[in-house]
C-alpha positions, 0 to 999 in steps of 0.5 A, a space after each residue: 193567857 199563855 197557850 201551850 200546844 204540846 205536839 207529841 207522838 204516841 207513847 208520850 204523855 199517854 196518862 193524866 199523871 204525866 200531863 198533870 205533872 207538866 201542866 203543874 210546872 208550866 202553870 207555876 211559871 205564870 202564877 209565879 209572876 202573878 197571873 191567874 192560874 186559869 189563864 194557863 191553857 195546855 193542849 196535848 195533841 197526839 200525833 199518830 205515827 207517820 205524822 211527825 217528820 223532822 229534817 225530812 225524816 220520820 221521827 223514830 219511836 226510840 227517840 220521841 220528838 216533842 214540839 211546843 208552840 207557846 203563845 203569850 197574850 196576858 203580858 208582853 215581854 220587854 224587848 230585851 235579850 236578857 228578858 227573852 233569855 230568862 223566859 226561854 230558860 224558865 220554859 227549859 226548866 219547866 219541861 226538863 223533868 217531863 221531856 229532856 230528862 226522859 231523853 226526848 228531843 224537843 223544840 219550842 217557840 213563843 209568840 206574843 199576841 196583842 193583848 187588846 185582841 184577847 177576851 175571856 167569857 166576852 170580857 177584856 181581862 183586867 190590866 196586869 197586876 191590877 186589883 181586878 186581876 188579883 180578884 181573878 187570881 183569887 177566884 181562879 176565874 173571870 169575874 165581871 166588874 160590870 164595866 160593859 165588857 160583854 
C-alpha cells in the first residue's frame, strides 16, 4: 500500500476537485506498475496558520509549503540508486501540476515498510503481480481466497 500524507496550509487543496486531480495522478504511479488502485491511500491534512514552520520561520501565505510523507509497503524497491532516482522522479512528475506549477514550495520523503506487517481487512495481501493480486486489482477491493488470512 502506498500511503501519502499531504500536509498543506489553509488555502491549498481546499476543494474536492484539486484533491481528486492530485490523487488521480498519484494513483496512476502505482496502477502503472500493476498494483490495485484501492491500495493507494491519500490523506490531506490541513495545517492551520502558525502550525507550519520551515527553517525556524513560519511559512508565509504568499508561498505555501506542502510536505508529503509517503510510505511504500506493497513493493520494496531494489537497493539501486537508479531505481530510487526513477521513483523519486515519478513522484515529482505526479505532483508537478498540483504543487510545483502553482508556485508552492514542497518536500517529500518515501519510507519503505516491511510488507509482512501489512494487512487489509484482516488479510495478508497477495504477492506482487500474482494471479490473486490481479483479481484484487480487477475487483478494486480485497477478496478472500479462503486461505485462513483473517
